N, C-alpha and C positions, 0 to 999 in steps of 0.2 A: 504494500500500500504506500501511497504518497505520504509526505509529512502531514501530520494532523493539523487541522486548523481550529482556532477558537471560533465558536459560533458568533461571537460578537464582531468578528472581522468580516462577516458575510454581509454584503449589501445587494441592492437590486441589480447592480452591474454583474453579479455572480449568477443570476438566475439563468438556468439552462446549462450551466457548467458543472463539471464533475468536481467532487470534493470528498475528502476523507476527514471524518470527525470521530473523536473518541470521548468516552466519559463513563459515568456510572448509570446503569439502567434504573431509573426512578419508578417506572411503571410499564407494564406490558398489557396491552388491550388487544384481544383477539375477537374480531367481529364476524368470524366465519370465513369471509372471502378476502378480508383485509386485516392486517395486524399493524398496530402502532407501538413503537418503542419511544417512550419519553426518556431522553438521555440527558443527564445533568453534567454540566461542566462548571468550572469555577464561577463563571459570569452569569449562569442561568441554565435554562433547558432548551432543547430543540426536539423536534419530532421526526423520527424516521418512520417511513411508511413502506410496508411490504405487501404487495398484492399476490394472492395465491395463484391467479391465472398467469402472472409473469414468471414466477419461479416457485413451484410448490415446495422444493427442498429448502430454499431460503425461508419461505413462509413457516414451515414446520420448525426449523431451528430457532427462528425469531420467537415463535409462540412459546417455546420451552425455556427461554432465557429467564433466569431467576433475578428478582429485584436485587439491586446493588452489585450485580456482576459488572466487571469492567469490559466494555465492548469497543470495537473499532468498526465504524460503518462507512462504507464507500457508496456513493450514489450521485444522482443528479439533483441539484438544487432547483426546486420548482416553487413558483409563487403560489400561495394559498392564503387568501384573506381570512379564512376561518381559524388559522393557527395563530397563536400568541405573537410569534415573531414575524408573521406575514409570509413565511416560506416553510417548506418542509424538505427533508432529504428523502427522495425516492430511492430506496436502497437497492443496490445491485450486488453488494457483498457485505457479509457480517462475520466478524471474528470475535469470539469470546476470549479476551485476553486473560481474564482472571474470574472464574466462576465463583459466585458467592454461595455460602452454605445455606441450605434451606431446611427449616424455616429460620429466618433471622431472629435473634434474641430480642430485638428492639425494632418496632416499626419506624420507618423513615418518612414515607410519604403519607401515611395514614394519620388521622387525627386522634388515634388511640393513645392514651397516656401510658406511662410506665412508672413503676416505683423508683425512688431515687437510687436505691441500691443497684437496681438493674441498669439505670442510666449511667452510674459511675463505673460499674463493671464493664460496660460497653461504650466507654466514652468516645472512641473514634467514630462509632456509628451515630451516637447522640449528636455529635458536632456536625453531622451532615445535614441536620434539619436547618432550614433557613432561619427560623427564629433564634436558634442557638448561635449560628454563625453571625447573625446581626449584632449580638451582644459584643462579640470580639471585634467586629468592624467599628462599632461605635467607640469601643475602648481604644482601638488603634488610632482613630482620628483624634480623640481627645488627647492621648499621649503625644501624638505628633504636634498638635497645636501648642501644648505646654512646652515641649522641647524647642519648637521654633521660636516661641516668645522668649524663653530664657536664653537661647543662643543669640537672639537678636539684641539682648541686653548684656551680653558679655559673660554670662554664667558658664561655668565648666561642668560638664556632667562627670560625676565620679561614681564608679560602681565598686563598692567594697564587698569582699567576701563575707558571707554570713558566718558568724562564729557561734558555736553551740558548745555548751559545757559537756564534756564526755560523761557517759554513764559511769557509776562507780566500778562496775565490772570491767569496763574498758581500760580503766587506769591500773588495775591490779597487775596484769602482766608486765606493764611498763615499770611499775614500782618494784616488782620482784626482780626484774632484770637489772635495774639500777642497783639493787642491793647485792645481787650476785657479782656484779662487776666491781663492787667495792666503792661505788660513788657515794652511797648513803649507808649508814650503819644503823 
């Protein structure tokens, strides 16, 4: 496959051209004669469309892809006003680069909640949710604004290591060794 593109770089000038895009499968919809893969990239989602009449084997493979699998899709960019981005990728090839385990321990696209313990145990999956990522985007913007303001006023950023007192057990081998070496009596 050709180098992957970000969906945000696709414009109306690309309509009718071939492209390769990759990302995480957010949702799979099989409507009998047509299948839709909603694929998520860093900047958002795009829709890949596979028609059963065009390629039955590709249609069957696409219908069986598990959510959150990493896929690479090659196809033609076609305008479609019904799709969020105004275009869809009519797939001619689909490669599953990394299949996800099924079932997932934590829903990503669904509105179903999860216990905090489950969310913390599966933090990489939890951070794929848009509302969770938004928290870190806001935090990043605020930190960048503070940093820019302070840099503009001549401040220096200093990052010191965190110091923590060792646990009593951790100090014992050191004390014993110092005693054996004769440093302390």
